[in-house]
C-alpha positions as CSV (number, residue, x, y, z in Angstrom):
1,M,5.7,-25.8,24.3
2,G,5.5,-28.8,21.8
3,K,1.6,-28.0,21.1
4,C,2.2,-24.5,20.6
5,T,4.4,-24.8,18.2
6,G,2.3,-27.4,16.6
7,R,-0.5,-24.8,16.7
8,C,1.1,-21.6,15.6
9,T,2.6,-23.7,12.6
10,L,-0.7,-25.2,11.4
11,V,-2.6,-21.6,11.8
12,V,0.2,-20.2,9.6
13,I,-0.1,-23.1,6.8
14,C,-3.7,-22.6,7.0
15,S,-3.2,-18.9,6.2
16,F,-0.8,-19.6,3.5
17,Q,-3.6,-21.9,2.1
18,L,-6.0,-19.3,2.4
19,V,-3.8,-16.5,0.1
20,A,-3.2,-19.0,-2.1
21,A,-6.8,-20.6,-3.2
22,L,-8.1,-16.9,-2.7
23,E,-5.7,-16.0,-5.4
24,R,-6.5,-18.8,-7.7
25,Q,-10.2,-18.3,-7.1
26,V,-9.5,-14.7,-9.0
27,F,-8.0,-15.8,-11.7
28,D,-10.5,-19.1,-12.5
29,F,-13.3,-16.2,-11.9
30,L,-11.3,-14.4,-15.2
31,G,-11.2,-17.6,-16.9
32,Y,-14.6,-19.0,-16.2
33,Q,-13.3,-21.8,-15.3
34,W,-16.2,-23.3,-13.5
35,A,-15.5,-26.7,-11.6
36,P,-12.3,-25.1,-9.8
37,I,-14.0,-21.9,-8.9
38,L,-16.6,-24.6,-7.1
39,A,-13.3,-26.6,-5.8
40,N,-11.4,-23.7,-5.1
41,F,-14.8,-22.2,-2.8
42,L,-15.2,-25.6,-1.3
43,H,-11.3,-25.7,-0.1
44,I,-11.5,-22.0,1.5
45,M,-14.5,-23.2,3.4
46,A,-12.3,-26.3,4.5
47,V,-9.5,-24.2,5.5
48,I,-11.9,-21.7,7.8
49,L,-12.7,-24.8,9.3
50,G,-9.2,-25.9,10.4
51,I,-8.3,-22.6,11.5
52,F,-11.0,-22.6,13.5
53,G,-10.5,-25.6,14.9
54,T,-7.1,-25.0,15.8
55,V,-7.9,-21.9,18.0
56,Q,-10.8,-23.7,19.3
57,F,-8.8,-26.9,19.7
58,R,-11.7,-29.3,18.4
59,S,-10.0,-32.3,17.2
60,R,-13.1,-33.0,14.6
61,Y,-13.0,-29.8,12.6
62,L,-9.0,-31.1,12.2
63,I,-10.4,-34.5,11.3
64,L,-12.9,-33.2,8.5
65,Y,-10.1,-30.9,7.3
66,A,-7.8,-33.7,7.0
67,V,-10.2,-35.9,4.8
68,W,-10.8,-32.6,2.6
69,L,-6.9,-31.9,1.9
70,V,-6.7,-35.7,0.4
71,L,-9.2,-35.0,-1.5
72,W,-8.0,-31.8,-2.4
73,V,-4.7,-33.4,-3.2
74,G,-6.4,-35.8,-5.6
75,W,-8.0,-32.6,-7.7
76,N,-5.2,-30.9,-7.7
77,S,-2.9,-34.0,-9.3
78,F,-5.9,-34.2,-12.0
79,I,-5.5,-30.7,-13.1
80,I,-1.6,-31.4,-13.1
81,C,-2.5,-34.5,-15.7
82,F,-4.9,-32.3,-17.4
83,Y,-2.7,-29.4,-18.3
84,L,0.0,-32.0,-19.3
85,E,-2.0,-34.0,-21.2
86,V,-1.1,-37.3,-19.2
87,G,-2.4,-40.8,-20.6
88,H,-5.7,-39.8,-22.6
89,L,-6.5,-36.4,-21.1
90,S,-6.4,-33.4,-23.5
91,Q,-6.9,-29.6,-23.1
92,D,-9.1,-30.0,-25.8
93,R,-12.0,-31.5,-23.5
94,D,-12.5,-27.9,-22.4
95,F,-16.4,-29.1,-21.0
96,L,-14.2,-30.7,-18.1
97,M,-13.2,-26.9,-16.7
98,T,-16.2,-25.0,-17.6
99,F,-18.9,-27.4,-17.7
100,N,-19.5,-27.1,-21.5
101,T,-21.1,-23.7,-20.8
102,S,-18.3,-21.7,-22.8
103,L,-15.1,-21.9,-25.0
104,H,-12.8,-19.9,-22.2
105,R,-9.6,-21.3,-21.5
106,S,-7.5,-20.4,-18.5
107,W,-6.9,-16.4,-18.0
108,W,-2.9,-17.3,-18.2
109,M,-3.3,-18.1,-21.7
110,E,-3.9,-14.7,-23.0
111,N,-2.4,-13.2,-20.2
112,G,0.8,-14.8,-19.1
113,P,3.9,-13.2,-19.0
114,G,4.9,-12.0,-22.4
115,C,2.2,-13.1,-24.4
116,L,1.0,-11.3,-27.3
117,V,-2.5,-12.0,-28.7
118,T,-3.3,-11.6,-32.4
119,L,-6.8,-11.5,-33.6
120,V,-7.4,-13.7,-36.7
121,P,-9.8,-11.9,-38.9
122,N,-12.4,-13.8,-40.7
123,S,-11.5,-17.5,-39.9
124,P,-13.3,-20.3,-40.8
125,L,-12.9,-21.6,-37.8
126,A,-14.9,-19.1,-35.6
127,P,-17.8,-20.3,-33.6
128,D,-20.8,-17.6,-34.1
129,D,-20.2,-15.3,-32.1
130,H,-16.5,-15.8,-31.7
131,H,-13.1,-14.8,-32.7
132,V,-9.9,-16.8,-33.6
133,I,-6.5,-15.6,-31.9
134,T,-2.9,-16.7,-32.1
135,V,-1.0,-16.4,-28.8
136,S,3.2,-16.2,-29.5
137,G,5.6,-14.9,-27.5
138,C,4.9,-16.2,-24.1
139,L,7.8,-16.4,-21.7
140,L,6.0,-19.1,-20.4
141,D,3.3,-21.4,-21.4
142,Y,-0.3,-21.0,-19.5
143,Q,-0.3,-24.8,-19.0
144,Y,3.0,-24.7,-16.9
145,I,1.4,-22.0,-15.2
146,E,-1.6,-23.7,-14.3
147,V,0.7,-26.8,-13.0
148,V,2.6,-24.7,-11.0
149,S,-0.3,-23.2,-9.1
150,S,-1.1,-26.3,-8.5
151,A,1.5,-28.1,-7.4
152,L,2.0,-25.4,-5.0
153,Q,-1.5,-26.5,-4.0
154,V,-0.5,-29.9,-3.1
155,F,2.7,-28.6,-1.3
156,L,0.8,-27.0,0.9
157,A,-1.8,-29.6,1.6
158,L,0.4,-32.3,2.5
159,F,2.1,-29.9,5.0
160,G,-1.2,-29.2,6.4
161,F,-2.3,-32.8,6.3
162,V,0.9,-33.9,8.9
163,Y,0.4,-31.4,10.7
164,A,-3.7,-31.6,11.1
165,C,-3.2,-35.3,12.2
166,Y,-0.5,-34.2,14.4
167,V,-2.7,-31.6,16.4
168,S,-5.8,-33.8,16.4
169,K,-3.5,-36.3,18.2
170,V,-2.5,-34.2,20.9
171,F,-5.6,-32.5,21.6
172,L,-7.7,-36.1,21.8
173,E,-5.2,-36.9,23.8
174,D,-5.8,-33.9,26.3
175,E,-9.7,-34.9,26.0
176,D,-9.4,-38.7,27.2
177,S,-6.8,-37.0,30.1
178,F,-9.3,-35.1,31.5
179,D,-13.1,-36.2,32.2
180,F,-15.6,-34.2,30.9
181,I,-18.3,-36.7,31.9
182,G,-17.5,-36.6,35.7
183,G,-16.0,-33.7,36.2
184,F,-13.7,-32.8,38.8
185,D,-14.9,-35.7,40.4
186,S,-12.6,-37.8,38.7
187,Y,-9.9,-35.7,40.7
188,G,-11.6,-36.3,43.7
189,Y,-12.4,-33.1,44.0
190,Q,-15.0,-31.8,46.2
191,P,-16.8,-28.3,46.1
192,P,-16.8,-26.2,49.2
193,Q,-19.6,-26.8,51.3
194,K,-22.0,-23.8,52.6
195,A,-21.5,-22.6,55.9
196,S,-24.4,-21.9,58.2
197,H,-25.0,-18.6,59.8
198,L,-27.4,-20.7,62.0
199,Q,-25.6,-21.4,65.3
200,L,-27.3,-24.0,67.6
201,Q,-27.8,-22.8,71.1
202,P,-28.4,-25.2,74.6
203,L,-32.2,-24.8,75.7
204,Y,-32.4,-24.7,79.5
205,T,-35.3,-24.9,81.5
206,V,-35.8,-23.0,84.8
207,G,-37.2,-24.9,88.0
208,E,-38.1,-24.1,91.3
209,V,-36.8,-26.1,94.2
210,S,-37.2,-25.2,98.2
211,S,-34.2,-24.7,100.5
212,P,-34.0,-26.0,104.0
213,K,-35.0,-22.6,105.0
214,G,-38.3,-22.7,103.4
215,G,-37.2,-20.6,100.5
216,K,-37.5,-21.0,96.9
217,R,-34.4,-20.7,94.6
218,R,-34.2,-21.1,90.7
219,I,-31.7,-23.0,89.1
220,T,-30.8,-24.9,85.6
221,D,-31.3,-28.4,84.3
222,D,-27.9,-28.9,84.8
223,Q,-28.1,-28.1,88.3
224,E,-30.8,-30.4,89.0
225,A,-28.2,-33.0,87.6
226,S,-25.9,-32.4,89.5
227,V,-28.3,-32.6,92.9
């Protein structure tokens, strides 16, 4: 019962991770955040691998999934520090998220709840083919939306890591208790013998002996042995 509970819980956690990763991938695409897009893609593949390993009793897949979750926690921790500008990190270094291919920032910067975007015409700060905007009235700044999204990923990853370790340990114990190399021999199992339809019959030879009256009679080998 415990094994089923652990497996079912891990599948539920992976399902939540998959939904959260797909949602995040959509908004990262809208904001042209290429580094998060690549990380999200790898995470989606790892979560699918974890679900497959859980359903198919593959402990190695769960170990790979658990190892990836460690890296995933590190990546999301970096994103949290990046948007909160912890240490020497600064949001002005946009090339970290876009690989220096565009000037876009988070999609939530202009489309957050309650945000009002105002175009600044003829601004000397605007690069070629770009414009300057001001954003005001946001109920929640985009930095905190990104931080909450990353914190949710860390929360799910920690639970997934714990259950992945537990379920993979159960699978490994089950594999050790059954000898895959010896098959059923380790349990004293003997395959059924094929029944033979050929029955051996005793072979009799026929001989002739003379009776006292000069007649002859036929007896079998068994009768000759008794004589």
